[in-house]
C-alpha positions as CSV (number, residue, x, y, z in Angstrom):
1,M,98.1,128.9,79.2
2,E,101.7,128.9,80.2
3,P,102.5,127.8,83.8
4,D,103.6,130.5,86.2
5,K,107.4,130.1,86.3
6,Q,107.5,130.9,90.1
7,Q,104.7,128.5,91.0
8,I,105.7,125.2,92.7
9,Y,103.4,122.3,93.6
10,I,103.8,119.2,95.6
11,G,103.0,115.7,94.4
12,R,103.0,112.6,96.5
13,Q,103.4,109.0,95.4
14,P,102.8,106.2,97.9
15,I,105.5,103.7,99.0
16,L,104.2,100.4,100.4
17,D,105.7,97.5,102.3
18,R,105.4,93.8,101.5
19,R,102.0,93.7,103.1
20,S,100.7,96.5,101.0
21,N,100.7,98.9,104.0
22,L,101.4,102.5,103.2
23,V,104.7,103.5,104.9
24,A,105.9,106.6,103.1
25,F,105.4,109.1,100.4
26,E,107.9,110.2,97.8
27,L,107.4,114.0,97.7
28,L,107.5,115.1,94.1
29,F,108.3,118.8,93.8
30,R,107.8,120.5,90.5
31,S,108.2,124.1,89.4
32,G,105.9,125.8,86.9
33,V,108.4,125.8,84.1
34,E,108.2,125.0,80.4
35,K,106.7,121.7,79.3
36,D,109.9,119.8,79.4
37,A,111.0,120.3,83.0
38,H,114.7,120.0,83.6
39,V,116.5,118.5,86.6
40,T,117.8,122.0,87.6
41,D,114.2,123.2,87.7
42,D,113.1,120.4,89.9
43,V,116.1,121.0,92.2
44,I,115.1,124.7,92.6
45,A,111.6,123.5,93.3
46,S,112.8,121.0,95.9
47,A,115.0,123.6,97.6
48,T,112.1,126.1,97.7
49,V,109.6,123.6,99.1
50,I,112.0,122.2,101.6
51,S,112.6,125.8,102.8
52,N,108.8,126.4,103.0
53,V,108.3,123.2,105.0
54,I,111.0,124.2,107.4
55,G,109.9,127.8,107.7
56,S,106.1,127.8,107.5
57,L,104.7,124.3,107.4
58,D,104.5,121.5,109.9
59,I,106.0,118.4,108.2
60,D,103.0,116.5,109.5
61,E,100.8,118.6,107.3
62,V,102.7,117.3,104.3
63,I,103.2,113.6,105.1
64,G,101.0,112.9,108.0
65,K,102.2,110.0,110.1
66,Y,104.3,108.6,107.3
67,K,107.9,109.2,106.2
68,G,108.8,111.5,103.3
69,F,111.3,110.6,100.6
70,I,113.0,113.8,99.2
71,N,115.2,114.0,96.2
72,L,118.6,115.7,96.6
73,D,121.2,116.7,94.1
74,A,124.8,117.3,95.0
75,F,124.1,121.0,95.9
76,L,121.2,120.2,98.2
77,L,123.0,117.3,99.7
78,K,125.8,119.6,100.8
79,S,123.4,122.3,102.1
80,D,123.1,122.7,105.9
81,T,119.4,123.5,105.4
82,I,118.3,119.9,105.0
83,E,119.6,119.2,108.5
84,L,116.7,121.2,109.9
85,L,114.3,118.5,108.7
86,P,113.3,116.0,111.3
87,R,115.7,113.0,110.9
88,D,113.1,110.5,111.9
89,R,110.6,111.7,109.3
90,V,112.5,112.0,106.1
91,V,114.6,109.9,103.8
92,F,117.1,111.6,101.5
93,E,117.2,110.2,98.0
94,L,120.5,110.7,96.3
95,L,119.8,111.5,92.6
96,E,121.5,109.5,89.9
97,T,123.1,112.7,88.6
98,I,125.3,113.0,91.6
99,H,129.0,112.5,90.8
100,I,130.4,110.2,93.5
101,D,133.6,111.6,94.9
102,A,135.4,111.9,98.3
103,D,133.3,115.0,99.3
104,I,130.0,113.3,98.6
105,I,131.1,110.2,100.5
106,A,132.1,112.3,103.5
107,R,128.9,114.3,103.4
108,C,126.8,111.1,103.4
109,K,128.7,109.6,106.3
110,E,128.2,112.9,108.2
111,L,124.4,112.7,107.6
112,K,124.3,109.1,108.6
113,S,126.2,109.9,111.8
114,R,123.5,112.4,112.6
115,G,120.7,109.9,112.3
116,F,119.4,110.6,108.8
117,T,118.3,107.8,106.4
118,L,119.8,107.7,102.9
119,A,118.5,106.1,99.8
120,L,120.2,105.7,96.4
121,D,117.7,106.7,93.7
122,D,117.1,105.3,90.2
123,F,119.6,102.4,90.5
124,L,119.8,100.2,87.4
125,T,122.7,97.9,87.1
126,F,125.7,97.4,89.4
127,D,128.9,99.3,88.9
128,E,131.9,99.4,91.2
129,K,131.7,103.2,91.5
130,F,128.6,102.7,93.7
131,I,130.4,100.5,96.3
132,P,131.4,103.5,98.6
133,L,127.8,104.6,98.7
134,L,126.4,101.1,99.1
135,E,128.5,100.9,102.3
136,I,126.6,103.9,103.7
137,V,123.0,104.1,102.3
138,D,120.1,102.3,103.9
139,I,117.8,101.9,100.8
140,V,118.4,101.3,97.1
141,K,115.6,102.2,94.7
142,I,115.8,100.0,91.6
143,D,114.1,101.4,88.5
144,I,112.6,98.3,87.1
145,M,111.1,99.9,84.0
146,P,114.0,99.6,81.6
147,L,115.3,96.3,83.0
148,S,114.5,92.8,81.9
149,R,113.4,90.3,84.5
150,E,116.9,88.7,84.3
151,E,118.6,92.0,84.8
152,I,116.4,92.8,87.8
153,K,117.3,89.4,89.3
154,E,121.0,89.9,88.7
155,T,120.9,93.4,90.2
156,V,119.1,92.2,93.3
157,A,121.5,89.3,93.8
158,K,124.5,91.6,93.6
159,L,123.0,94.1,96.1
160,R,122.3,91.3,98.6
161,E,126.0,91.6,99.5
162,W,125.1,94.6,101.6
163,P,122.4,94.9,104.4
164,L,120.2,97.1,102.3
165,K,116.4,97.5,101.9
166,L,115.5,97.2,98.3
167,L,112.7,99.4,96.8
168,A,111.2,98.5,93.4
169,E,110.1,101.7,91.7
170,K,107.9,102.2,88.6
171,V,106.0,99.1,89.4
172,D,103.1,99.5,87.0
173,S,101.4,96.1,86.7
174,P,100.4,93.2,89.0
175,E,102.8,90.9,87.2
176,Q,105.7,93.3,87.9
177,Y,104.7,93.5,91.6
178,R,104.4,89.7,92.0
179,Y,107.8,89.2,90.4
180,C,109.5,91.8,92.6
181,L,107.7,90.4,95.7
182,D,109.1,87.0,94.9
183,L,112.6,88.4,94.5
184,G,112.4,89.7,98.1
185,F,112.0,93.4,97.6
186,D,111.1,95.2,100.8
187,L,109.3,98.3,99.5
188,F,107.3,99.1,96.4
189,Q,106.3,102.2,94.4
190,G,104.5,102.8,91.2
191,Y,101.1,103.4,89.5
192,H,100.0,99.9,90.1
193,F,99.4,100.8,93.7
194,A,97.5,103.9,92.9
195,K,94.8,102.2,90.9
196,P,94.6,98.4,90.9
197,M,93.3,96.4,88.0
198,I,89.6,96.0,87.7
199,V,88.2,92.5,88.0
200,I,84.7,92.0,86.8
201,G,82.2,90.3,89.0
202,K,83.3,91.1,92.6
203,Q,80.5,91.2,95.1
204,L,80.3,93.8,97.9
205,S,80.8,92.6,101.5
206,P,78.1,93.2,104.1
207,S,80.0,96.1,105.6
208,E,80.5,97.7,102.1
209,L,76.8,97.2,101.3
210,A,75.9,98.9,104.6
211,L,78.0,101.9,103.7
212,M,76.4,102.1,100.3
213,R,72.9,101.8,101.8
214,L,73.7,104.7,104.2
215,L,74.9,106.8,101.4
216,N,71.8,106.2,99.5
217,L,69.6,107.1,102.5
218,L,71.5,110.4,102.8
219,L,71.3,111.1,99.1
220,A,67.5,110.4,99.3
221,D,67.2,112.8,102.3
222,A,65.7,109.9,104.4
223,D,64.4,110.4,107.9
224,T,67.1,110.4,110.6
225,A,65.3,107.5,112.3
226,K,66.0,105.3,109.2
227,I,69.6,106.3,109.2
228,E,69.9,105.5,112.9
229,D,68.2,102.1,112.4
230,L,70.8,101.1,109.8
231,F,73.7,102.3,112.0
232,K,72.4,100.0,114.8
233,T,73.0,97.0,112.6
234,Q,76.7,97.9,112.3
235,P,78.5,98.0,115.7
236,E,81.9,98.6,114.3
237,L,80.6,101.6,112.3
238,I,79.0,103.0,115.4
239,M,82.3,102.8,117.2
240,K,84.0,104.7,114.4
241,L,81.3,107.3,114.3
242,M,81.5,107.9,118.1
243,R,85.3,108.1,117.9
244,L,85.0,110.7,115.2
245,I,82.4,112.8,117.0
246,N,84.3,112.7,120.3
247,S,87.7,113.4,118.8
248,V,89.4,116.7,119.4
249,G,89.5,117.5,115.7
250,T,85.7,117.8,115.3
251,G,85.5,120.8,117.5
252,F,82.6,119.5,119.7
253,T,82.9,120.5,123.3
254,R,80.6,117.9,124.8
255,K,80.5,114.2,124.6
256,I,78.0,112.5,122.4
257,T,76.4,109.4,123.8
258,S,73.8,108.3,121.3
259,I,73.7,107.6,117.5
260,H,70.8,110.1,117.1
261,D,72.8,112.8,118.8
262,A,75.9,111.9,116.8
263,I,74.0,112.2,113.5
264,I,72.5,115.6,114.5
265,A,75.8,117.0,115.8
266,L,77.9,115.9,112.8
267,G,75.3,117.1,110.3
268,R,74.2,115.3,107.2
269,D,76.8,116.9,104.9
270,Q,79.7,116.0,107.1
271,L,78.2,112.5,107.8
272,M,78.0,111.8,104.0
273,R,81.5,113.0,103.5
274,W,82.8,110.8,106.3
275,L,81.0,107.8,105.0
276,K,82.5,108.3,101.5
277,L,86.0,108.3,102.9
278,L,85.2,105.4,105.1
279,L,84.6,103.3,102.1
280,Y,88.3,103.5,101.4
281,S,89.5,102.8,104.9
282,Q,89.2,99.0,104.5
283,T,88.8,96.4,101.9
284,S,86.2,93.6,102.0
285,H,88.9,91.5,103.7
286,G,89.2,93.9,106.6
287,Q,92.6,95.2,105.6
288,T,93.3,98.9,105.3
289,S,93.4,100.3,101.8
290,E,95.6,103.3,102.7
291,P,96.9,104.3,99.3
292,L,93.3,104.5,97.9
293,L,92.1,106.3,101.1
294,Q,94.8,108.9,100.7
295,M,94.2,109.3,97.0
296,A,90.4,109.5,97.2
297,S,90.3,112.0,100.1
298,N,93.0,114.2,98.5
299,R,91.3,114.1,95.1
300,A,87.9,114.9,96.5
301,R,89.1,117.8,98.6
302,L,91.2,119.2,95.7
303,M,88.2,119.1,93.4
304,E,86.1,120.9,96.0
305,L,88.7,123.6,96.4
306,L,89.1,124.0,92.7
307,A,85.4,124.2,92.1
308,A,85.0,127.0,94.6
309,H,86.9,129.3,92.1
310,A,84.2,128.6,89.5
311,G,81.6,130.6,91.4
312,K,78.9,128.1,90.2
313,G,78.0,126.5,93.5
314,I,79.4,123.0,92.4
315,E,81.7,122.4,95.4
316,D,79.6,119.6,96.9
317,E,79.2,117.9,93.5
318,A,83.0,118.2,92.9
319,F,83.8,116.5,96.3
320,M,81.4,113.7,95.5
321,T,82.8,113.2,92.0
322,G,86.3,112.9,93.5
323,I,85.3,110.4,96.1
324,L,83.3,108.2,93.8
325,S,85.9,108.3,91.0
326,L,88.0,105.6,92.7
327,L,85.3,103.2,93.8
328,D,86.0,101.0,90.8
329,A,89.5,100.4,92.1
330,L,88.3,99.8,95.6
331,F,85.5,97.4,94.8
332,N,87.0,95.9,91.6
333,M,83.8,96.6,89.8
334,P,83.1,98.8,86.7
335,L,82.4,102.4,87.8
336,A,79.2,102.5,85.7
337,E,77.8,99.6,87.7
338,I,78.6,101.3,91.0
339,V,77.2,104.7,89.9
340,S,74.0,103.0,88.9
341,T,73.3,102.0,92.5
342,L,73.7,105.6,93.7
343,R,71.4,108.6,93.3
344,V,73.9,110.9,91.9
345,G,73.1,114.0,89.7
346,E,73.5,114.0,86.0
347,D,76.5,116.3,86.1
348,V,78.3,114.0,88.5
349,E,77.5,110.9,86.4
350,N,78.7,112.6,83.2
351,A,82.0,113.6,84.9
352,L,82.6,110.1,86.3
353,L,81.7,108.1,83.2
354,R,82.6,110.5,80.4
355,K,84.8,113.2,81.9
356,E,82.3,115.8,80.6
357,G,81.5,119.3,81.9
358,D,83.3,121.4,84.5
359,L,83.3,118.5,86.9
360,G,84.9,116.3,84.3
361,E,87.6,118.8,83.6
362,L,88.3,119.1,87.4
363,L,88.5,115.3,87.6
364,K,91.0,115.3,84.8
365,L,93.0,118.0,86.6
366,S,93.1,116.1,89.9
367,E,94.4,113.0,88.1
368,L,97.1,115.0,86.4
369,F,98.2,116.4,89.7
370,E,98.6,112.8,90.9
371,L,100.7,112.0,87.9
372,N,102.8,115.1,88.4
373,D,102.1,116.0,84.8
374,L,102.9,119.7,84.4
375,E,102.1,119.9,80.7
376,G,98.7,118.2,81.2
377,I,97.8,120.4,84.0
378,A,98.6,123.5,82.0
379,N,96.6,122.2,79.0
380,T,93.6,121.5,81.2
381,L,93.8,124.9,82.9
382,A,93.6,126.5,79.5
383,R,90.0,125.1,79.2
384,L,89.1,126.5,82.7
385,P,89.5,130.3,82.3
386,W,88.4,130.9,85.9
387,L,91.2,128.8,87.4
388,S,94.9,129.8,87.3
389,M,98.0,127.7,88.0
390,E,98.7,129.6,91.1
391,K,95.2,128.9,92.5
392,A,95.4,125.3,91.5
393,C,98.8,124.7,93.2
394,A,97.6,126.4,96.4
395,A,94.5,124.2,96.4
396,Q,96.6,121.1,95.9
397,Q,98.8,121.9,98.9
398,E,95.7,122.7,101.0
399,A,94.1,119.4,100.0
400,I,97.2,117.5,101.2
401,V,97.0,119.1,104.6
402,W,93.2,118.4,104.9
403,T,93.7,114.8,103.8
404,N,96.2,114.1,106.5
405,Q,93.7,115.4,109.1
406,M,90.7,113.6,107.7
407,V,92.4,110.2,107.1
408,T,93.3,110.1,110.8
409,G,89.5,110.1,111.6
410,V,88.7,107.1,109.5
411,E,91.6,104.7,110.1
């Protein structure tokens, strides 16, 4: 199946600070072009999506409370359209393909004077031609993949001559992350933060065990009284549940004052969904796990929306598969060990552990969207005749909006 040449989709890759807090997303715009996407194709995609964000989408629906890094080539950089974006919510990344001349320098100074934040993208080694831009930009993104450790160190030392924030991009391993952290990088981006390494033998904390026990009670269709009794042993969980129920976003018009009423009002399906997301809202050390929370919620919702097109009534199973698929990264335990403690159906288990069946294909598809792998997406869609590129891209954008709304209710 060839991708629709007019279809555009949005990918998001998290950007973290030195404390591993999520602070921004790089928005990865791709058009449905041939397998080897060219820069010009991506620029067209970026321009189209920027136009859509300005014209029909609230920027908060795309990036939530975080900032959005957006790639610009020389044409987009000079366009007046980008000035319609909220200057406090976006960071303009200047692509490495931009030829630095007097007009580019003047335009960058103009944007800075209007309050926009600028970043220099895909920086490798120092060259004097960059000096005029280094005097203007706020952030430099160093692509560490092709550089040796000594080259990274030399580049960082040279850039310290300017009051810049340094972002290490394409950080794909714990060793790379630790090295860049020790060098003093301020921001980090890469696949290492999307799915941490698995360490065998970790034990679940009491709060994590309580969440797993609640999920098991719901999966076993236990009496509401049993669910309520378990909630009563978790004061912090009660507080979060009441906050969710009484929030404007739930649509309830009256205040809920008891655990029993909250369970009934929310409904078992929504309660189960919320508990699954809540697993990702904190680690066993009480710190937020925002990248995983964002990824798990987006993956689950995307799979649910994609499954709706199958007409097989597998939406709930698709959502559960998406949520559970990242528990190994959250708990640092083998996924098979976690799945064995839950009463999931055979189809869900086959999808999680072997990537088999429709659910397995949808899980592959969601992972490919996260990687911004256009060729892989097209190849997977070829095995799902009931799902088109157009429907998949629309679902992915809808999932992003839903994720931003849901994550607010669990943080």
